[in-house]
C-alpha positions in Angstrom: 26.5 -10.3 7.1 25.0 -8.4 10.0 26.3 -8.7 13.6 23.2 -10.7 14.5 23.8 -13.0 11.5 27.4 -13.7 12.7 26.1 -14.4 16.2 23.5 -16.8 14.8 26.3 -18.8 13.1 28.3 -19.0 16.3 25.2 -20.1 18.3 24.4 -22.8 15.7 28.0 -24.1 15.9 27.8 -24.4 19.6 24.3 -26.0 19.7 24.4 -29.5 21.2 21.0 -30.3 19.6 22.0 -29.2 16.1 22.6 -32.7 14.9 19.0 -33.6 15.4 18.0 -31.4 12.5 19.2 -34.1 10.0 16.5 -36.5 11.4 13.7 -34.3 9.9 12.5 -33.6 6.3 13.2 -29.9 6.0 13.5 -29.2 2.2 13.6 -25.7 0.8 10.1 -24.3 0.2 9.3 -25.0 -3.4 7.3 -22.7 -5.6 8.2 -19.6 -3.8 10.8 -16.9 -4.2 14.4 -17.8 -4.9 15.5 -16.7 -1.5 13.1 -19.1 0.2 15.3 -21.1 2.5 12.5 -22.9 4.2 12.3 -21.5 7.8 9.6 -23.5 9.4 8.2 -21.8 12.5 4.8 -23.5 12.7 5.7 -26.6 14.6 3.3 -25.4 17.3 0.6 -26.3 14.8 2.1 -29.2 12.9 5.5 -30.6 13.6 7.9 -31.4 10.7 8.2 -34.9 9.3 10.8 -37.1 11.0 12.8 -38.8 8.3 12.2 -42.3 9.8 8.4 -42.1 9.5 7.8 -42.8 5.8 9.8 -46.1 5.9 8.0 -47.2 9.0 4.6 -46.5 7.6 5.5 -48.3 4.4 6.4 -51.4 6.5 3.1 -51.1 8.5 1.1 -50.9 5.3 2.9 -53.4 3.1 4.2 -56.0 5.5 2.2 -55.8 8.7 -1.1 -55.1 7.1 -0.5 -56.4 3.5 1.2 -59.7 4.5 0.6 -60.5 8.1 -2.9 -59.0 8.1 -4.9 -60.0 11.2 -1.8 -61.7 12.8 -0.2 -58.2 13.3 -2.5 -57.6 16.3 -0.3 -60.0 18.1 2.9 -60.5 16.0 3.4 -56.8 15.3 2.3 -55.5 18.6 -0.7 -53.6 17.4 -2.9 -54.5 20.4 -0.4 -53.1 23.0 0.5 -50.0 21.0 -1.6 -47.5 23.0 0.2 -48.2 26.3 3.6 -48.9 24.7 3.6 -45.5 22.9 2.2 -43.9 26.1 5.4 -45.1 27.9 7.5 -43.3 25.2 5.7 -40.1 25.8 5.8 -40.4 29.6 9.4 -39.2 30.2 8.7 -36.2 28.0 6.0 -35.0 30.4 7.6 -36.2 33.6 5.6 -39.3 34.2 6.6 -42.8 35.2 5.6 -45.7 32.9 2.0 -47.1 33.1 0.1 -43.9 33.4 -0.4 -42.7 29.8 -2.5 -44.3 27.1 -2.5 -43.1 23.5 -5.6 -42.9 21.4 -8.6 -40.8 20.3 -8.3 -37.0 19.8 -7.4 -34.3 22.3 -11.1 -33.3 22.5 -12.3 -36.8 23.3 -9.6 -37.1 26.0 -10.6 -33.8 27.5 -14.1 -35.1 27.8 -13.0 -38.3 29.4 -10.7 -36.4 31.8 -13.1 -33.6 32.9 -16.1 -36.0 33.5 -13.7 -38.4 35.1 -12.4 -35.6 37.4 -16.0 -34.7 38.5 -16.7 -38.3 39.3 -13.5 -38.6 41.3 -14.5 -35.5 43.3 -17.9 -36.8 44.0 -16.6 -40.2 45.0 -14.2 -38.5 47.4 -17.0 -36.5 48.9 -19.1 -39.6 49.4 -16.3 -41.3 51.2 -15.7 -38.2 53.4 -12.2 -37.6 52.1 -10.5 -35.0 49.9 -13.2 -32.4 50.6 -14.0 -29.6 53.0 -17.3 -28.1 54.0 -20.4 -29.4 52.4 -18.8 -31.4 49.7 -21.5 -30.7 47.1 -18.9 -30.5 44.2 -21.1 -29.2 41.4 -18.9 -26.7 39.7 -16.3 -27.0 36.9 -13.8 -24.2 36.5 -12.3 -23.7 33.0 -9.6 -21.5 31.6 -11.6 -18.7 29.9 -8.7 -18.1 27.5 -8.5 -21.7 26.4 -8.6 -23.1 22.9 -12.3 -23.0 22.0 -12.8 -26.8 21.8 -11.7 -27.2 25.5 -14.4 -24.7 26.4 -17.0 -26.4 24.3 -16.2 -29.8 25.9 -16.2 -28.3 29.4 -19.6 -26.8 28.9 -21.0 -30.1 27.6 -19.4 -32.0 30.5 -21.0 -29.5 32.9 -24.5 -30.0 31.5 -24.1 -33.8 31.5 -22.9 -33.9 35.1 -25.3 -31.3 36.5 -22.5 -28.8 37.2 -22.2 -25.1 36.8 -19.4 -23.9 34.4 -17.2 -21.1 35.7 -14.9 -19.6 33.1 -12.0 -17.5 34.6 -8.5 -16.7 33.6 -5.7 -18.9 35.1 -4.6 -16.0 37.4 -8.1 -15.9 38.9 -8.4 -19.6 39.6 -7.1 -19.7 43.2 -9.6 -17.0 44.1 -12.7 -18.9 42.9 -11.9 -22.3 44.2 -14.1 -23.6 47.0 -16.3 -26.3 48.5 -18.3 -26.6 45.2 -15.4 -27.0 42.9 -15.2 -30.5 41.4 -12.8 -30.1 38.4 -10.5 -27.5 37.0 -9.4 -27.6 33.3 -6.4 -25.5 32.5 -3.9 -25.0 29.6 -0.2 -25.3 30.4 0.7 -22.8 27.6 -1.8 -20.4 26.1 -2.2 -21.3 22.4 -2.6 -17.7 21.3 0.0 -15.8 23.3 2.5 -18.5 24.3 2.1 -17.6 28.0 3.3 -20.5 30.3 1.0 -20.9 33.3 2.3 -22.0 36.8 1.4 -25.7 36.8 2.9 -26.5 40.3 1.1 -23.7 42.2 -2.2 -24.0 40.4 -2.2 -27.7 40.9 -1.5 -27.2 44.6 -4.3 -24.6 44.9 -6.8 -27.0 43.3 -5.8 -29.8 45.6 -6.1 -27.5 48.7 -9.7 -27.0 47.7 -10.3 -30.7 47.5 -10.9 -30.7 43.7 -9.2 -32.4 40.8 -7.2 -30.7 38.0 -7.0 -31.5 34.3 -4.1 -30.0 32.4 -4.0 -29.6 28.6 -0.4 -30.0 27.5 -0.8 -29.5 23.7 1.5 -26.5 23.6 4.1 -27.7 26.2 4.7 -31.4 25.7 8.0 -31.8 23.8 9.0 -28.2 24.3 9.6 -27.9 28.1 9.6 -30.0 31.3 6.1 -30.6 32.6 6.6 -32.7 35.8 3.3 -34.5 36.0 4.4 -36.9 38.7 6.5 -34.4 40.6 3.7 -32.0 41.0 0.9 -34.5 41.7 -1.2 -33.7 38.6 -4.4 -35.7 38.6 -5.2 -36.0 34.9 -3.7 -34.6 31.7 -4.3 -34.7 28.0 -2.3 -33.6 25.0 -1.9 -33.9 21.2 1.1 -35.4 19.5 1.2 -33.5 16.2 2.8 -30.4 17.4 6.2 -30.6 19.3 6.1 -34.4 19.3 5.9 -34.4 15.4 3.5 -37.3 15.1 1.8 -36.1 11.9 -1.5 -34.6 11.0 -4.3 -36.0 13.0 -1.9 -38.1 15.1 -3.6 -39.7 18.2 -3.7 -37.8 21.4 -3.0 -39.2 24.9 -4.5 -39.3 28.4 -2.6 -39.4 31.6 -4.2 -40.8 34.8 -2.1 -40.6 37.9 -1.3 -44.0 39.2 -3.1 -43.8 42.6 -6.3 -42.6 40.9 -6.4 -45.3 38.2 -8.6 -47.7 40.2 -11.1 -45.0 40.8 -11.0 -43.4 37.4 -14.5 -43.9 35.9 -14.4 -43.0 32.2 -17.6 -41.7 30.6 -16.6 -43.5 27.4 -16.2 -47.2 28.3 -15.3 -49.3 25.3 -14.5 -52.9 24.5 -10.7 -52.3 24.4 -10.8 -50.9 28.0 -12.7 -53.9 29.3 -10.9 -56.2 31.7 -11.8 -59.1 29.4 -12.1 -57.4 25.9 -12.5 -60.6 24.0 -15.1 -62.1 26.4 -17.8 -59.9 24.8 -19.7 -59.7 28.1 -22.7 -57.5 28.3 -21.6 -56.0 31.6 -18.7 -53.6 31.7 -15.7 -54.2 34.0 -12.8 -51.7 33.5 -9.3 -52.9 32.9 -6.7 -52.2 35.5 -4.4 -49.2 35.2 -4.3 -46.5 32.5 -5.8 -49.0 30.0 -9.3 -48.0 31.3 -8.7 -44.8 29.3 -9.0 -46.7 26.0 -12.3 -46.8 24.1 -12.4 -48.5 20.7 -10.0 -50.1 18.2 -6.7 -48.2 18.0 -6.0 -46.2 14.9 -2.9 -48.3 14.0 -1.6 -46.4 10.9 -1.3 -43.0 12.6 -0.4 -44.6 15.9 2.6 -46.4 14.5 3.7 -43.4 12.6 3.8 -41.6 15.9 5.8 -44.3 17.4 8.4 -43.9 14.7 8.4 -40.1 15.1 9.1 -40.4 18.8 12.4 -42.2 18.1 14.1 -38.8 17.5 13.8 -38.3 21.3 16.1 -41.2 22.2 18.7 -39.7 24.5 17.5 -36.2 24.3 17.0 -34.5 27.7 13.9 -32.3 27.8 15.9 -29.9 29.9 18.3 -29.3 27.0 15.3 -28.7 24.7 13.9 -26.1 27.1 17.3 -24.3 27.4 17.5 -24.1 23.6 13.8 -23.0 23.3 14.4 -20.1 25.6 17.6 -19.2 23.8 15.8 -19.3 20.4 12.9 -17.2 21.6 15.2 -14.7 23.3 17.3 -14.4 20.1 14.1 -13.9 18.0 12.9 -11.1 20.2 16.3 -9.5 20.1 16.4 -9.7 16.3 12.8 -8.3 16.0 13.7 -5.4 18.2 16.8 -4.7 16.1 15.3 -5.2 12.6 11.6 -4.4 12.8 10.5 -0.8 12.4 9.5 0.8 15.7 5.8 0.5 16.5 4.9 -2.0 13.8 4.5 -5.0 16.1 3.6 -5.6 19.8 4.9 -8.7 21.6 2.1 -10.6 23.4 4.4 -13.2 24.8 5.9 -12.7 28.2 9.5 -11.8 28.4 10.1 -13.6 31.7 11.4 -17.2 31.1 9.2 -18.7 33.8 6.1 -17.3 31.9 7.1 -18.2 28.3 6.3 -21.4 26.3 8.1 -22.1 23.0 6.4 -19.6 20.8 6.3 -15.9 20.2 3.1 -14.0 19.4 3.3 -10.6 17.8 0.3 -8.3 17.4 0.3 -6.6 14.0 -2.4 -4.4 12.4 -2.3 -6.2 9.0 -1.3 -9.6 10.4 -3.1 -11.8 7.9 -1.5 -10.1 4.9 1.9 -10.0 6.6 1.8 -13.8 7.2 0.8 -14.5 3.7 3.8 -12.5 2.4 6.1 -14.2 4.9 5.0 -17.6 3.7 5.6 -16.6 0.1 9.2 -15.9 1.1 9.5 -19.2 2.8 9.1 -18.1 6.5 6.2 -20.2 7.7 4.4 -19.2 10.8 0.7 -18.8 11.3 -2.0 -16.1 11.7 -4.6 -16.0 14.5 -7.6 -13.7 14.0 -7.8 -10.8 14.2 -4.2 -9.5 14.4 -1.7 -12.1 15.8 1.4 -13.5 14.1 2.4 -16.8 15.8 5.9 -18.2 15.5 6.6 -21.6 17.0 10.2 -22.7 17.9 10.8 -26.4 17.8 14.3 -26.9 19.3 14.9 -30.3 17.6 15.1 -28.7 14.1 15.0 -24.9 14.3 18.4 -23.2 14.4 19.5 -19.7 15.3 20.2 -18.8 11.6 16.6 -19.7 10.9 15.5 -17.3 13.7 17.7 -14.4 12.4 16.4 -14.8 8.9 12.8 -15.0 10.0 13.1 -11.7 11.9 15.0 -10.1 9.0 12.3 -11.1 6.4 9.6 -10.0 8.8 11.2 -6.6 9.0 11.5 -6.4 5.2 7.9 -7.5 4.8 6.6 -4.9 7.2 8.5 -2.1 5.5 7.0 -3.0 2.2 3.5 -3.5 3.5 3.4 -0.2 5.4 0.5 0.2 7.7 0.0 2.0 11.0 1.6 1.4 14.4 0.9 -1.6 16.5 
């Protein structure tokens, strides 16, 4: 065994989170090479299955739906699931209870949040507070490097609200803010490179300009501390199928800071966000609190699967998760530097801890073919066009031996595939 392999074993033996691995379904990769040990490094796209979920879903289907049927809206707590599960997510993103509602997709929640932020900015301007200068507030600033859908939604929201869309990099945001800025949509962690952006300082800069900020937490929630309440974030959205392991298509969530809730004007009012949902009144009156972020009937099957998945977080400090995440990614980079032929890959992920999420992105000339070969050998990451290998490190179930093996198999694959320098 190599020196790095020996170190990996020692690190795993000392890992305080190692016991959590048993709460996930992590079988060896079937149908592949005999040495496929099942190293899963794609939890930044789809988290592994928590072992408690199948039994819970079976109960929801067979007993709650099959036997209790309509009674389950009350007796099984279906009706209150969006806010109840939101309260389970809250401590993982640094929020007090009563500020997060679960439901809909990330895209839908981005739309609610961005349009809601524009309306908040204009309301503040009308009241003569929270603004400077003219207070026109007709510009939406968006992260130009964002996941494409966020950009699409922001562009549509700009057209619908009569705003100008201004795409810039996160580093450029403070320099473009001004009297016209209404809302700013940013990603906490860049989906392609794994770069962690400075949420506290960017939030402060947006507020200093009298605007409202929306943070997309898809690649940070469940991997590192976020501090929504601590840093005064206005609105935030996130998915639950990555580091929160909620399953494919699991519902997303919307955070509305408590002091903004009575002014949050959702562009998608629905019967379940009505103050009197069963009154069936023709006029809309929003419910109090974060509930006004709801729209239609909750997607109960996937929502209750998510609730079961979140049980693995009981008693797990997010700070410990972050410490292990950084240790895993540090070790992976060290193993890559030791094993991988010089010049074959280029690391796109920042080395500095304060700028790194929980993934490592490597640029590689023949990345698509390399990832296919890695997956054939049981090391599962993903490929991003045109030349990026992405490896996500979920501290709840990824160990240091996994990391060492992934780097070793990557090196072997690159030697076999050949190719030019990176």
